[in-house]
DRENDO-1510 file (C-alpha; in Angstrom, 1 decimal, always signed):
<recs>
REC; n; res; u; v; w
REC; 1; MET; +78.6; +194.4; +140.0 .
REC; 2; ILE; +79.6; +192.7; +136.7 .
REC; 3; ASP; +77.1; +191.0; +134.5 .
REC; 4; THR; +78.6; +188.6; +131.9 .
REC; 5; SER; +75.9; +189.5; +129.4 .
REC; 6; PHE; +77.8; +192.8; +128.9 .
REC; 7; PHE; +81.2; +191.2; +128.5 .
REC; 8; GLN; +82.9; +192.4; +125.3 .
REC; 9; THR; +85.9; +190.0; +125.3 .
REC; 10; ARG; +84.4; +186.9; +127.1 .
REC; 11; LYS; +87.9; +185.5; +127.9 .
REC; 12; VAL; +88.2; +182.4; +130.0 .
REC; 13; ALA; +91.4; +181.0; +131.7 .
REC; 14; TYR; +91.6; +177.5; +133.2 .
REC; 15; VAL; +93.5; +176.0; +136.1 .
REC; 16; ASN; +93.7; +172.2; +136.0 .
REC; 17; LEU; +94.6; +170.2; +139.1 .
REC; 18; GLY; +94.8; +166.4; +139.5 .
REC; 19; CYS; +94.5; +163.5; +137.2 .
REC; 20; LYS; +94.5; +162.9; +133.4 .
REC; 21; LEU; +90.7; +162.7; +133.6 .
REC; 22; ASN; +90.5; +166.2; +134.9 .
REC; 23; PHE; +92.9; +167.3; +132.1 .
REC; 24; ALA; +90.7; +165.8; +129.5 .
REC; 25; GLU; +87.5; +167.3; +131.0 .
REC; 26; THR; +89.1; +170.8; +131.3 .
REC; 27; TYR; +90.1; +170.7; +127.6 .
REC; 28; SER; +86.6; +169.5; +126.5 .
REC; 29; LEU; +84.9; +172.2; +128.7 .
REC; 30; GLY; +87.1; +174.8; +127.0 .
REC; 31; LYS; +85.9; +173.6; +123.5 .
REC; 32; LYS; +82.3; +173.9; +124.8 .
REC; 33; MET; +82.9; +177.4; +126.0 .
REC; 34; ILE; +84.4; +178.4; +122.6 .
REC; 35; SER; +81.2; +177.1; +120.9 .
REC; 36; ALA; +79.3; +179.3; +123.3 .
REC; 37; GLY; +81.2; +182.4; +122.2 .
REC; 38; TYR; +84.0; +182.5; +124.7 .
REC; 39; SER; +87.8; +182.4; +124.0 .
REC; 40; THR; +90.5; +180.6; +125.9 .
REC; 41; VAL; +93.4; +182.7; +127.2 .
REC; 42; LYS; +96.4; +182.2; +129.4 .
REC; 43; PHE; +96.6; +183.8; +132.8 .
REC; 44; GLY; +98.2; +187.2; +132.4 .
REC; 45; GLU; +95.7; +188.2; +129.7 .
REC; 46; ARG; +93.1; +189.5; +132.1 .
REC; 47; PRO; +90.4; +186.8; +131.8 .
REC; 48; ASP; +86.8; +187.6; +132.5 .
REC; 49; VAL; +86.2; +184.1; +133.8 .
REC; 50; CYS; +88.6; +181.9; +135.7 .
REC; 51; VAL; +87.7; +178.2; +135.9 .
REC; 52; ILE; +89.5; +176.0; +138.5 .
REC; 53; ASN; +89.1; +172.2; +138.0 .
REC; 54; THR; +90.0; +170.7; +141.4 .
REC; 55; CYS; +91.1; +167.3; +142.7 .
REC; 56; SER; +90.2; +165.8; +146.1 .
REC; 57; VAL; +92.0; +162.5; +146.2 .
REC; 58; THR; +94.0; +163.6; +149.3 .
REC; 59; ASP; +94.0; +166.3; +151.9 .
REC; 60; THR; +97.0; +167.8; +150.0 .
REC; 61; ALA; +94.9; +168.0; +146.9 .
REC; 62; ASP; +92.2; +169.9; +148.8 .
REC; 63; LYS; +94.8; +172.3; +150.1 .
REC; 64; LYS; +96.2; +172.9; +146.5 .
REC; 65; GLY; +92.6; +173.6; +145.4 .
REC; 66; ARG; +92.1; +176.2; +148.1 .
REC; 67; GLN; +95.5; +177.8; +147.3 .
REC; 68; ALA; +94.7; +178.0; +143.6 .
REC; 69; ILE; +91.3; +179.6; +144.3 .
REC; 70; HIS; +92.8; +182.2; +146.6 .
REC; 71; LYS; +95.6; +182.9; +144.1 .
REC; 72; VAL; +93.2; +183.5; +141.2 .
REC; 73; ILE; +91.0; +185.7; +143.3 .
REC; 74; ARG; +94.0; +187.9; +144.4 .
REC; 75; GLN; +95.3; +188.2; +140.8 .
REC; 76; TYR; +92.0; +188.8; +139.0 .
REC; 77; PRO; +89.6; +190.4; +141.5 .
REC; 78; GLU; +87.3; +191.6; +138.7 .
REC; 79; ALA; +87.0; +188.1; +137.1 .
REC; 80; LEU; +84.1; +185.7; +137.8 .
REC; 81; VAL; +85.6; +182.6; +139.6 .
REC; 82; VAL; +84.2; +179.2; +138.9 .
REC; 83; VAL; +85.2; +176.1; +140.8 .
REC; 84; ILE; +84.5; +172.6; +139.4 .
REC; 85; GLY; +85.9; +169.1; +140.0 .
REC; 86; CYS; +85.9; +166.6; +142.8 .
REC; 87; TYR; +86.7; +169.1; +145.6 .
REC; 88; ALA; +83.7; +171.2; +144.3 .
REC; 89; GLN; +81.4; +168.2; +144.4 .
REC; 90; LEU; +82.5; +167.0; +147.9 .
REC; 91; LYS; +82.9; +170.4; +149.7 .
REC; 92; SER; +80.7; +172.9; +147.8 .
REC; 93; ASP; +79.5; +174.7; +150.9 .
REC; 94; GLU; +83.1; +175.2; +152.1 .
REC; 95; ILE; +84.2; +176.6; +148.8 .
REC; 96; SER; +81.2; +178.9; +148.4 .
REC; 97; GLU; +82.2; +180.7; +151.6 .
REC; 98; ILE; +85.5; +181.8; +150.1 .
REC; 99; PRO; +85.0; +185.5; +149.3 .
REC; 100; GLY; +85.4; +186.0; +145.6 .
REC; 101; VAL; +84.1; +182.6; +144.4 .
REC; 102; ASN; +81.0; +183.1; +142.2 .
REC; 103; LEU; +80.0; +179.6; +141.1 .
REC; 104; VAL; +80.5; +176.0; +142.4 .
REC; 105; LEU; +79.6; +173.2; +140.0 .
REC; 106; GLY; +79.3; +169.5; +140.8 .
REC; 107; ALA; +80.0; +166.4; +138.7 .
REC; 108; ASN; +76.7; +166.5; +136.8 .
REC; 109; GLN; +76.7; +170.3; +136.2 .
REC; 110; LYS; +80.3; +171.3; +135.2 .
REC; 111; PHE; +79.6; +171.1; +131.5 .
REC; 112; ASP; +76.5; +173.3; +131.9 .
REC; 113; LEU; +78.9; +176.2; +132.6 .
REC; 114; PRO; +78.1; +178.4; +129.5 .
REC; 115; GLY; +74.4; +178.6; +130.4 .
REC; 116; LEU; +75.0; +179.1; +134.1 .
REC; 117; LEU; +77.4; +182.0; +133.5 .
REC; 118; GLU; +74.7; +184.1; +131.8 .
REC; 119; GLY; +73.4; +186.7; +134.2 .
REC; 120; LEU; +75.8; +185.8; +136.9 .
REC; 121; GLN; +76.9; +188.8; +138.9 .
REC; 122; LYS; +80.2; +189.6; +140.7 .
REC; 123; GLY; +79.7; +190.4; +144.3 .
REC; 124; GLU; +76.9; +188.0; +145.1 .
REC; 125; HIS; +77.3; +185.0; +147.3 .
REC; 126; ALA; +78.5; +182.0; +145.3 .
REC; 127; LYS; +75.8; +180.0; +143.6 .
REC; 128; ILE; +76.0; +176.2; +144.0 .
REC; 129; TYR; +74.8; +173.6; +141.6 .
REC; 130; THR; +75.5; +170.0; +142.6 .
REC; 131; SER; +73.7; +166.7; +142.7 .
REC; 132; GLU; +73.4; +164.0; +145.4 .
REC; 133; VAL; +75.9; +161.1; +144.9 .
REC; 134; LYS; +73.1; +158.7; +143.8 .
REC; 135; ASP; +72.1; +161.2; +141.1 .
REC; 136; ILE; +75.6; +161.6; +139.5 .
REC; 137; ASN; +75.0; +159.5; +136.4 .
REC; 138; ARG; +75.8; +161.7; +133.4 .
REC; 139; PHE; +78.7; +160.7; +131.2 .
REC; 140; LEU; +80.4; +163.8; +130.0 .
REC; 141; PRO; +82.5; +163.0; +126.9 .
REC; 142; SER; +86.0; +164.3; +126.9 .
REC; 143; CYS; +89.0; +164.0; +124.6 .
REC; 144; SER; +91.9; +166.3; +124.9 .
REC; 145; ARG; +95.3; +167.2; +123.6 .
REC; 146; GLY; +96.1; +170.7; +124.7 .
REC; 147; ASN; +99.8; +171.4; +124.3 .
REC; 148; ARG; +100.8; +167.7; +124.4 .
REC; 149; THR; +101.6; +165.2; +121.7 .
REC; 150; ARG; +99.3; +162.5; +123.1 .
REC; 151; TYR; +95.5; +162.7; +123.5 .
REC; 152; PHE; +93.6; +161.6; +126.5 .
REC; 153; LEU; +90.3; +159.9; +125.7 .
REC; 154; LYS; +87.8; +159.5; +128.6 .
REC; 155; VAL; +86.2; +156.0; +128.2 .
REC; 156; GLN; +84.7; +155.6; +131.7 .
REC; 157; ASP; +83.7; +157.7; +134.8 .
REC; 158; GLY; +82.7; +156.9; +138.4 .
REC; 159; CYS; +83.5; +153.9; +140.6 .
REC; 160; ASP; +81.4; +151.3; +142.4 .
REC; 161; TYR; +84.2; +150.0; +144.6 .
REC; 162; PHE; +84.1; +152.2; +147.8 .
REC; 163; CYS; +87.6; +151.3; +149.1 .
REC; 164; THR; +87.8; +152.4; +152.7 .
REC; 165; TYR; +90.3; +155.2; +152.2 .
REC; 166; CYS; +88.8; +156.7; +149.1 .
REC; 167; THR; +86.2; +159.5; +148.4 .
REC; 168; ILE; +86.2; +159.3; +144.6 .
REC; 169; PRO; +82.9; +157.4; +144.4 .
REC; 170; PHE; +81.3; +160.2; +146.4 .
REC; 171; ALA; +82.8; +162.8; +144.0 .
REC; 172; ARG; +82.3; +161.1; +140.7 .
REC; 173; GLY; +79.3; +158.8; +141.2 .
REC; 174; THR; +78.7; +155.3; +139.9 .
REC; 175; SER; +80.6; +153.5; +137.1 .
REC; 176; ARG; +79.3; +154.5; +133.6 .
REC; 177; ASN; +80.5; +154.8; +130.1 .
REC; 178; PRO; +79.4; +155.6; +126.5 .
REC; 179; LYS; +79.1; +153.0; +123.8 .
REC; 180; ILE; +82.1; +151.6; +122.0 .
REC; 181; ALA; +80.9; +153.0; +118.7 .
REC; 182; PHE; +81.0; +156.5; +120.1 .
REC; 183; LEU; +84.6; +156.1; +121.4 .
REC; 184; VAL; +85.7; +154.6; +118.1 .
REC; 185; ASP; +84.4; +157.7; +116.4 .
REC; 186; GLN; +86.3; +159.9; +118.8 .
REC; 187; ALA; +89.5; +157.9; +118.1 .
REC; 188; LYS; +88.9; +158.4; +114.3 .
REC; 189; GLU; +88.6; +162.2; +114.9 .
REC; 190; VAL; +91.9; +162.1; +116.7 .
REC; 191; ALA; +93.5; +160.3; +113.8 .
REC; 192; ALA; +92.0; +162.9; +111.4 .
REC; 193; GLU; +93.6; +165.7; +113.4 .
REC; 194; GLY; +97.0; +164.0; +113.1 .
REC; 195; GLY; +97.1; +162.5; +116.6 .
REC; 196; LYS; +99.4; +159.5; +117.0 .
REC; 197; GLU; +98.9; +158.4; +120.6 .
REC; 198; ILE; +95.8; +158.1; +122.8 .
REC; 199; VAL; +95.7; +157.4; +126.5 .
REC; 200; LEU; +92.5; +155.7; +127.6 .
REC; 201; SER; +91.4; +157.5; +130.8 .
REC; 202; GLY; +88.8; +157.0; +133.5 .
REC; 203; VAL; +88.3; +156.4; +137.1 .
REC; 204; ASN; +88.0; +152.6; +136.9 .
REC; 205; ILE; +88.4; +151.8; +133.2 .
REC; 206; GLY; +88.6; +148.0; +133.6 .
REC; 207; ASP; +84.9; +148.3; +134.8 .
REC; 208; PHE; +84.0; +149.5; +131.3 .
REC; 209; GLY; +80.6; +148.3; +130.0 .
REC; 210; LYS; +78.5; +148.6; +133.2 .
REC; 211; SER; +76.1; +151.0; +131.5 .
REC; 212; THR; +76.1; +149.6; +128.0 .
REC; 213; GLY; +76.4; +145.8; +128.4 .
REC; 214; GLU; +79.9; +145.8; +126.7 .
REC; 215; THR; +83.3; +144.9; +128.0 .
REC; 216; PHE; +86.8; +146.4; +128.2 .
REC; 217; ILE; +88.3; +143.7; +125.9 .
REC; 218; ASP; +85.6; +144.6; +123.4 .
REC; 219; LEU; +86.6; +148.2; +123.6 .
REC; 220; ILE; +90.3; +147.7; +123.0 .
REC; 221; ARG; +89.7; +145.3; +120.2 .
REC; 222; ALA; +87.6; +147.9; +118.4 .
REC; 223; LEU; +90.0; +150.7; +119.0 .
REC; 224; ASP; +92.9; +148.6; +117.8 .
REC; 225; GLU; +91.3; +148.7; +114.3 .
REC; 226; VAL; +91.3; +152.5; +114.0 .
REC; 227; GLU; +93.7; +153.4; +111.2 .
REC; 228; GLY; +96.0; +156.4; +111.7 .
REC; 229; ILE; +96.6; +155.9; +115.4 .
REC; 230; ASP; +100.1; +154.6; +116.1 .
REC; 231; ARG; +99.4; +153.5; +119.7 .
REC; 232; TYR; +97.2; +153.5; +122.7 .
REC; 233; ARG; +98.1; +153.4; +126.4 .
REC; 234; ILE; +95.9; +151.9; +129.0 .
REC; 235; SER; +95.8; +154.2; +132.1 .
REC; 236; SER; +95.4; +152.8; +135.6 .
REC; 237; ILE; +93.5; +149.5; +135.6 .
REC; 238; GLU; +92.6; +147.4; +138.7 .
REC; 239; PRO; +94.6; +144.1; +138.9 .
REC; 240; ASN; +91.4; +142.1; +139.3 .
REC; 241; LEU; +90.0; +143.7; +136.1 .
REC; 242; LEU; +93.3; +143.3; +134.2 .
REC; 243; THR; +92.3; +139.9; +132.8 .
REC; 244; ASP; +94.7; +137.4; +131.2 .
REC; 245; GLU; +92.7; +137.9; +128.0 .
REC; 246; VAL; +93.5; +141.7; +128.1 .
REC; 247; ILE; +97.2; +141.0; +128.7 .
REC; 248; ALA; +97.3; +138.5; +125.8 .
REC; 249; PHE; +95.6; +140.9; +123.5 .
REC; 250; VAL; +98.1; +143.7; +124.3 .
REC; 251; ALA; +101.0; +141.3; +123.7 .
REC; 252; ALA; +99.7; +140.6; +120.2 .
REC; 253; SER; +97.9; +143.9; +119.3 .
REC; 254; LYS; +98.9; +146.2; +116.5 .
REC; 255; ARG; +98.6; +149.4; +118.5 .
REC; 256; PHE; +98.4; +148.9; +122.3 .
REC; 257; ALA; +101.6; +149.8; +124.0 .
REC; 258; PRO; +103.4; +147.4; +126.3 .
REC; 259; HIS; +102.8; +149.7; +129.2 .
REC; 260; PHE; +100.7; +148.9; +132.3 .
REC; 261; HIS; +99.8; +151.1; +135.3 .
REC; 262; ILE; +98.3; +148.9; +138.0 .
REC; 263; PRO; +97.3; +150.1; +141.5 .
REC; 264; LEU; +98.4; +147.8; +144.3 .
REC; 265; GLN; +98.0; +150.3; +147.2 .
REC; 266; ALA; +99.4; +147.8; +149.8 .
REC; 267; GLY; +101.7; +144.8; +149.6 .
REC; 268; SER; +100.2; +143.2; +152.7 .
REC; 269; ASP; +97.1; +141.0; +152.5 .
REC; 270; GLU; +95.9; +142.2; +155.9 .
REC; 271; LEU; +96.1; +145.8; +154.7 .
REC; 272; LEU; +94.4; +145.0; +151.5 .
REC; 273; LYS; +91.5; +143.5; +153.5 .
REC; 274; LEU; +91.3; +146.7; +155.7 .
REC; 275; MET; +91.2; +148.8; +152.5 .
REC; 276; HIS; +88.4; +146.6; +151.0 .
REC; 277; ARG; +90.5; +145.9; +147.9 .
REC; 278; ARG; +89.2; +143.1; +145.6 .
REC; 279; TYR; +92.4; +141.0; +145.3 .
REC; 280; ASP; +95.4; +139.8; +147.3 .
REC; 281; THR; +99.1; +139.9; +146.8 .
REC; 282; SER; +99.1; +136.4; +145.2 .
REC; 283; LEU; +96.8; +137.6; +142.4 .
REC; 284; PHE; +98.8; +140.8; +141.9 .
REC; 285; ALA; +102.1; +138.9; +141.7 .
REC; 286; ALA; +100.6; +136.5; +139.2 .
REC; 287; LYS; +99.5; +139.4; +137.0 .
REC; 288; ILE; +103.1; +140.8; +137.0 .
REC; 289; ASP; +104.6; +137.4; +136.3 .
REC; 290; LEU; +102.2; +136.9; +133.3 .
REC; 291; ILE; +102.9; +140.3; +131.8 .
REC; 292; LYS; +106.7; +139.7; +132.0 .
REC; 293; ARG; +106.4; +136.3; +130.5 .
REC; 294; VAL; +104.4; +137.3; +127.4 .
REC; 295; ILE; +105.8; +140.9; +127.1 .
REC; 296; PRO; +109.3; +140.9; +128.7 .
REC; 297; HIS; +110.0; +144.5; +127.8 .
REC; 298; ALA; +106.8; +145.9; +129.2 .
REC; 299; PHE; +106.9; +148.9; +131.5 .
REC; 300; ILE; +104.9; +148.4; +134.7 .
REC; 301; GLY; +104.1; +151.2; +137.1 .
REC; 302; VAL; +102.5; +150.4; +140.4 .
REC; 303; ASP; +100.5; +152.7; +142.7 .
REC; 304; VAL; +101.2; +152.4; +146.5 .
REC; 305; ILE; +99.7; +154.2; +149.5 .
REC; 306; VAL; +102.2; +154.6; +152.4 .
REC; 307; GLY; +101.2; +155.3; +156.0 .
REC; 308; SER; +97.6; +154.2; +155.8 .
REC; 309; ARG; +95.6; +153.4; +158.9 .
REC; 310; GLY; +96.5; +149.9; +160.0 .
REC; 311; GLU; +100.0; +150.0; +158.5 .
REC; 312; THR; +101.9; +148.7; +161.5 .
REC; 313; PRO; +105.7; +148.4; +161.2 .
REC; 314; GLU; +105.4; +144.7; +160.6 .
REC; 315; ARG; +102.8; +145.1; +157.8 .
REC; 316; PHE; +105.0; +147.8; +156.1 .
REC; 317; GLU; +108.0; +145.6; +156.2 .
REC; 318; GLU; +106.0; +142.8; +154.7 .
REC; 319; ALA; +104.8; +145.1; +151.9 .
REC; 320; PHE; +108.3; +146.4; +151.3 .
REC; 321; VAL; +109.7; +142.9; +150.8 .
REC; 322; PHE; +106.8; +142.1; +148.5 .
REC; 323; LEU; +107.5; +145.2; +146.3 .
REC; 324; GLU; +111.2; +144.6; +146.3 .
REC; 325; LYS; +110.7; +141.2; +144.7 .
REC; 326; LEU; +108.3; +142.3; +142.0 .
REC; 327; ASP; +109.6; +142.7; +138.5 .
REC; 328; ILE; +108.2; +146.2; +138.0 .
REC; 329; SER; +109.5; +149.5; +136.6 .
REC; 330; GLN; +108.4; +152.2; +138.9 .
REC; 331; LEU; +106.3; +153.0; +142.0 .
REC; 332; HIS; +103.9; +155.9; +142.2 .
REC; 333; ILE; +103.8; +156.6; +146.0 .
REC; 334; PHE; +101.0; +158.4; +147.7 .
REC; 335; SER; +101.1; +159.4; +151.4 .
REC; 336; TYR; +97.8; +158.5; +153.1 .
REC; 337; SER; +95.7; +161.4; +154.4 .
REC; 338; GLU; +92.5; +161.3; +156.4 .
REC; 339; ARG; +89.4; +161.8; +154.3 .
REC; 340; PRO; +86.2; +162.8; +156.1 .
REC; 341; GLY; +83.4; +160.2; +155.8 .
REC; 342; THR; +85.5; +157.3; +154.8 .
REC; 343; GLN; +85.4; +153.9; +156.6 .
REC; 344; ALA; +89.2; +154.0; +157.1 .
REC; 345; LEU; +88.7; +156.4; +160.0 .
REC; 346; LYS; +87.3; +153.4; +162.0 .
REC; 347; ILE; +90.7; +151.6; +161.8 .
REC; 348; ASP; +92.6; +152.0; +165.0 .
REC; 349; TYR; +96.3; +152.0; +164.2 .
REC; 350; ILE; +97.6; +155.5; +163.1 .
REC; 351; VAL; +101.0; +156.0; +161.5 .
REC; 352; SER; +102.9; +159.0; +162.8 .
REC; 353; PRO; +103.9; +161.7; +160.3 .
REC; 354; ALA; +107.6; +161.0; +161.0 .
REC; 355; ALA; +107.2; +157.2; +160.3 .
REC; 356; LYS; +105.1; +158.0; +157.2 .
REC; 357; LYS; +107.8; +160.3; +155.8 .
REC; 358; ALA; +110.6; +157.7; +156.5 .
REC; 359; ARG; +108.5; +154.9; +154.8 .
REC; 360; HIS; +107.9; +157.2; +151.8 .
REC; 361; GLU; +111.6; +157.8; +151.4 .
REC; 362; ARG; +112.4; +154.1; +151.6 .
REC; 363; LEU; +109.8; +153.3; +148.9 .
REC; 364; GLN; +111.1; +156.2; +146.7 .
REC; 365; LYS; +114.6; +154.9; +146.8 .
REC; 366; LEU; +113.3; +151.4; +145.8 .
REC; 367; SER; +111.3; +153.0; +143.0 .
REC; 368; ASP; +114.3; +155.0; +141.8 .
REC; 369; ALA; +116.5; +151.8; +141.7 .
REC; 370; LYS; +113.8; +149.8; +139.8 .
REC; 371; TRP; +113.4; +152.7; +137.3 .
REC; 372; LYS; +117.1; +153.0; +136.7 .
REC; 373; ALA; +117.5; +149.2; +136.3 .
REC; 374; PHE; +114.6; +149.0; +133.8 .
REC; 375; TYR; +116.3; +151.8; +131.7 .
REC; 376; GLN; +119.7; +150.2; +131.9 .
REC; 377; LYS; +118.3; +146.9; +130.8 .
REC; 378; HIS; +117.1; +148.6; +127.6 .
REC; 379; VAL; +120.4; +150.1; +126.5 .
REC; 380; GLY; +120.9; +148.8; +123.0 .
REC; 381; TYR; +117.2; +148.2; +122.5 .
REC; 382; GLU; +115.5; +149.6; +119.4 .
REC; 383; GLY; +112.4; +151.5; +120.4 .
REC; 384; LYS; +109.7; +153.3; +118.5 .
REC; 385; VAL; +109.7; +156.8; +119.9 .
REC; 386; LEU; +106.9; +159.4; +119.5 .
REC; 387; PHE; +108.7; +162.8; +119.7 .
REC; 388; GLU; +107.2; +165.8; +121.3 .
REC; 389; HIS; +107.0; +169.5; +120.4 .
REC; 390; THR; +109.2; +170.9; +123.1 .
REC; 391; LYS; +112.7; +172.0; +122.3 .
REC; 392; THR; +115.2; +172.4; +125.2 .
REC; 393; GLU; +118.8; +173.5; +124.7 .
REC; 394; GLY; +118.8; +172.0; +121.2 .
REC; 395; LYS; +117.3; +168.7; +122.4 .
REC; 396; MET; +113.9; +167.0; +121.9 .
REC; 397; HIS; +112.3; +164.2; +123.8 .
REC; 398; GLY; +109.7; +161.5; +123.4 .
REC; 399; PHE; +108.7; +158.2; +124.8 .
REC; 400; SER; +109.2; +154.7; +123.4 .
REC; 401; GLU; +106.3; +152.3; +123.2 .
REC; 402; ASN; +107.4; +150.9; +126.6 .
REC; 403; TYR; +107.5; +154.3; +128.2 .
REC; 404; ILE; +111.2; +155.0; +128.2 .
REC; 405; ARG; +112.0; +158.7; +127.8 .
REC; 406; VAL; +114.4; +159.3; +125.0 .
REC; 407; GLU; +116.6; +162.3; +124.1 .
REC; 408; VAL; +117.9; +163.2; +120.7 .
REC; 409; PRO; +119.2; +166.4; +119.0 .
REC; 410; TYR; +116.3; +168.5; +117.9 .
REC; 411; GLN; +114.9; +167.8; +114.4 .
REC; 412; LYS; +111.8; +169.7; +113.5 .
REC; 413; ASN; +110.5; +167.1; +111.1 .
REC; 414; TRP; +110.5; +164.5; +113.9 .
REC; 415; VAL; +107.8; +166.4; +115.9 .
REC; 416; ASN; +104.7; +164.2; +116.4 .
REC; 417; GLN; +106.4; +161.4; +114.4 .
REC; 418; THR; +107.1; +157.9; +115.6 .
REC; 419; ILE; +110.8; +157.1; +114.8 .
REC; 420; SER; +112.7; +153.9; +115.4 .
REC; 421; VAL; +115.8; +154.7; +117.4 .
REC; 422; ARG; +118.5; +152.7; +119.2 .
REC; 423; LEU; +118.7; +153.5; +122.9 .
REC; 424; SER; +122.1; +154.2; +124.3 .
REC; 425; ASP; +123.4; +155.6; +127.7 .
REC; 426; PHE; +121.7; +158.0; +130.0 .
REC; 427; ASN; +121.7; +161.7; +129.2 .
REC; 428; THR; +123.7; +164.2; +131.3 .
REC; 429; GLU; +120.8; +164.8; +133.7 .
REC; 430; GLY; +120.1; +161.0; +134.1 .
REC; 431; THR; +116.4; +161.6; +133.1 .
REC; 432; ALA; +116.4; +159.9; +129.7 .
REC; 433; LEU; +118.3; +157.5; +127.5 .
REC; 434; LYS; +120.0; +159.0; +124.4 .
REC; 435; GLY; +118.8; +157.8; +121.1 .
REC; 436; GLU; +120.4; +157.3; +117.7 .
REC; 437; LEU; +119.2; +156.0; +114.4 .
REC; 438; PRO; +119.8; +152.2; +113.9 .
REC; 439; GLY; +123.0; +151.6; +111.9 .
REC; 440; CYS; +124.5; +154.9; +113.0 .
REC; 441; THR; +127.2; +155.5; +115.7 .
REC; 442; GLU; +128.1; +158.7; +117.5 .
</recs>
């Protein structure tokens, strides 16, 4: 038996799986643990507590969560093992039966970890602390940097949409957010720490204001006034919530980057209806067209699910043609997986694994071609690049305001600085454009 009250070192290591929101929450939990007298260590330093923050957006995500749990238990049999995140909220009983797991915390309880650790004993059956979906209503503030140049600011949590394929509303609860004034203060803290870029993160950030009577456009207007931040990026935002007013504001703003990440999920109106999405392909195409008219150099990433129930060959071909015509920069492709308890299971047509794989490959080739074309179009463009810390074979990298990865020879004084560079040809690996100072030639 091990009792944490007798720990001398109180070292905690973290495994983070899934989205940017999980990353932000893991970082913030780590700060809370430090305030409670614990220290953060990397794996390999014999942690006393191992925290695994899980994802459950697909069956593959669940599998990765289980693999991570088993790996940690094998490597550190004496450590207390804590599982949090969406997988923990949705399948707490399943996780608690894994020998070696000590604590399973749901969406409302994960930030209560310091108090719940005290008196916990190794060898007992795992303790579970979760809430019913209807009771998941706490907003847990999170703002993270970790080892990255950019910060991730959680502005919203939960979702009220209940799309037929998705379990996230069951894992994260209803849409909620803090007040704008609180988020502005967090952005000011980032600026005081020397942060240059903030990514606005959440589950359904365009729904901001549900719990405070404010709006998303009010939020970005307020954040745009925070001195010291070079730029903000808006993470995934639903097309029906990406208003013309928001697009126009980004086009004219001082600090919001010309970079949009918009979930489409299916390029067929019939599929969108089956998914219970709140728009059609006509609205989506209109949003892309407007962005490109007012911000021609904007990067647009689009989420697509391939192989969902109801995706007949005819509907897939319709979706492919629609995507082919869109003036977008990249596809983020997710293979559909069955999620217990979702309404999608009532849809009859099931795509075979072989067909799903073939469709995924076709979409990936389309995405690669669009990504390369977008980069080639910007050869000669002068971009403002925020350079990162990592040095690789004498090179450093960063992203332009419109999310083009740029490579230059390493210069220490450029780290975490926004530098104007002219973009030239692809690097040797074809993963970035090379950059040079304006007025200079190689």
